[in-house]
C-alpha positions, 0 to 999 in steps of 0.5 A, a space after each residue: 177858884 184861885 186868884 191870879 197875877 197882877 192883871 189876871 185871875 185864875 178861876 181855877 180849877 177848868 184839858 182836852 188832849 193835844 187836839 190842837 197839836 202843831 201840824 209839823 210835830 212828828 206823830 201829832 194827831 190831826 185836829 179832830 175838827 177845824 176851828 173854822 170849817 163849819 160854823 153851823 155844825 151838822 144839820 139838825 131837825 130845825 133850822 138854825 135862827 138868823 140869816 146867812 151872810 157873806 162877809 168880805 175879807 179880801 181877797 176872799 168872801 167868808 160864809 157866816 150866820 148872823 143871829 140877833 136877838 131883840 135889843 141885843 147888848 152886843 154881838 160876838 164872832 164865834 169861830 169854833 169847830 166844837 160847840 159853836 151852837 152851844 156857845 151861840 145859844 147861851 149868848 143869845 139867851 144872854 141878849 147877845 147876837 152872834 156871827 158864826 163864821 168860817 175863817 177859811 173858804 171851802 177850798 182851803 179847809 183841806 189844807 191843814 197848815 192854813 189852820 195854823 196860819 195865825 196872821 192869815 186868820 187874824 186878818 180875816 177875823 179882823 175884817 169880819 169884826 169890822 164888817 160886823 160892827 158896821 153892819 150892826 152898830 153894836 160892840 163886838 167880841 170874839 170867841 174861838 178855839 184852837 188857833 182861832 183864839 190866837 187870831 182873835 188876840 192878834 186881831 184885837 191887838 190891831 183893832 181896839 173895836 174888838 171889845 172882849 175875847 173868850 178862848 175855849 180850849 184855845 192856843 193863845 200862845 200862837 199869837 205873837 208876844 207883842 200882840 199878847 202884850 198889846 191886846 187891851 180887850 179883856 181876855 178869858 182863857 178857858 181850859 181843862 185843868 187835866 189837859 196839862 200841855 194845853 194848860 201850860 200853853 195858856 198859862 204861857 200866853 197869860 204871862 205875856 199879857 199886860 191887859 185884863 185877863 183871866 184864866 178859868 181852869 176846869 177841874 177834872 176836865 181832860 178833853 173838850 171843855 164843851 163836854 156834856 158835864 161842863 157845857 153849862 159852866 163854860 157857856 155861863 162863863 162865856 156869856 157873863 164875860 161878854 155880857 159884862 165887857 160888851 156892856 162896858 162894865 168892868 
C-alpha cells in the first residue's frame, strides 16, 4: 500500500478490462451488464431481504429494494450491475442499510447511450438519495460501478447530504471536472492494478479532486474487482469506508 497525494491516498496495489468503454468508441465491447439494470441480480433460492419500494425521480419512478438491519448506522444507495448483492450483504453485516437501485426504467435499459448519460443518472440518483434520507432519517452514501460512480460524484457535488462514495470498477472521470473539484463527500476509488486503462482513468479523476479521497489499487486484478479472489477485500474496504464516514468519524 502506497501513500498518495495531498488529500488522497493510494491503497495501492487493487482492473477489469475495458468493460465500461464509451459506446461511441469504434470496436469497443458492449458493457457486460448495465450498472443500473437489475438491483437484485438473478433470482436465487431464497428471497432477498427487505422491501420492494418505488422511488420518485421525476419524471420517472425507479424500482428498488430497501433493506435495513436493526439499529442501522447509515444507509447506502447501491447502483451496480456486478456484485450488488455481495456488496450489500457486507454492508448489512457492518450495520448499514442498503437501497439496491435501478437508475433506468425497464423501457430504457436497452438504450446503451443512456448508460453514459451522467447528468441524467446523477439527477435520478440525487433524487433517490434525497428520498432515502427522508424515508430513513439516516446518513446516506452511494456505491456504484461504471458510469454510476460518476453519477454519484455529480450528485454529491450538488447535495452535501450524500456523505460518502465508493466507486468499484468505476468511471469517475466521466464526472465533470467542476464536480470532481467540488465534491466534499469522502470518495474511495477501487480498481484493479492490472486494468491499466481503467486505472489511468481513476487516477485522472483523483487528480481533479480537492476533497478527501483514496484510491485502492488491487494487485494482480485485471478484471472485475468483485471476483472470487478479491470480493472479501473489496467488501471489507467498502464496509469500512461507509462505516467510518457515515458514522461521522474521520
